[in-house]
N, C-alpha and C positions, 0 to 999 in steps of 0.2 A: 504494500500500500504506500503510495507516495505521500509525503508530508503535506502537499497541497490539496490532497483529496479530502473532502469533508467526511467526518465520522459522525454517524447518527448515534443517538443515545441508546443504551442497552444493547450494544453490539459487541460481539466477541471476534477478535482478529487473531488468526494463527498464522505464523510464518513458517518457513522451511525447517527451522530447528525447534519447532513445537513450543515456542514461548508464547503463552497466552496473555492477551491484554483485554480486560473487560472495562468498558467505559460505562460508568453508572452516574446518572445525573438527573437534573430537573430542567425544565424549560427556561429557568432564569440564568442558566449558564454555569451553575455549580456542578463540577464533575469530579469524580475520583477515579483514578486508574489503579488497577490491581494487577501486578505483574507476578507471574509464576514461571520460574525457569525449570524446564523438564529436560532430563537427559534424553537425547534422541535414541530410542530403543531400536531393536531390529524390526524390520518390516515383516509382519506375519504373512505366510502364504495364503492362508484362509482366515482373514480377520473375522473375529467373532467375540461374543460376550461369554466370559467364563462364569458359569454358575458355581458358586462357592458355598462351602459349609463354614461353620465357625472356626474350625482348625485352619483351613486354608486361608480364611480371611485374616486371621492373626499373622500368618506367615507373609501375606502380601503387604500388610500394613506395618511391618517391622520398621521402627524409626532408625534413622541414621543420626548418631550423636553429633556429627560434624556439621550438620545443617543448622546455620544460625540465623538465616534470613531468607526471604522469598527469592532473592536473586541468585542464591547458590543452587546450581543445577542438581537435581535429584530425580529419582524415578517417580513418575506420576501415575496415578491410578484414578480412573473415574469409576465410582461405585454407586450402584443403584440398590436401595433397599425397597423391596416390593412385597406385596401380599397377593396371593392368587385370586382372592375374592374381591380385591379392591378395584373399583372401576377406574380410578385414576392411574393405577399401575398398568391396567390393561390398555389405557389410552397412550401411556408413555412408552410401552414396550416396543412398538415398531420404530419409534424415533430413536430410542436407546440402542436397539439392534442395528440401526444404520450407522451409528457413530464409529464403530471399528473400520468401516469402509472409508469413511471420511478422514479418520485419524489413525492409520494403521500402525503408527509407532507408539501409541499410548495404550496401555493395558486397560481393558474394560472388564468390569466384574459386576455380578449381581448376586444378592443374597436374599433368600426368603426370610423376611423379618419375623414372620409368625412361627416358622419352623425352627429357626436358629436365633432365638432371642436370649 
């Protein structure tokens, strides 16, 4: 994205090295940008969402003690907590399942919040 290009509010911009920028603001011009630096992971051959249990979830979310701020590159995971009977989870599922194809270097996982609570 060029610096001259206007950025609309509530937009997420991702560049080649998977650093995300979320622009959050109001119509009066107050904005906040949140940066997160992700290590570019390997591209998966078949990008998909991994359904995880509580043991696998803990292993995915192991913290790295050397990470001291958001600009320090680290492994990123997008995690969805869902319930099979929840209509909102059902509506979000196709969109969440499309994320690995759009961002094949970021790990996507989902956990059944009612089964593994």
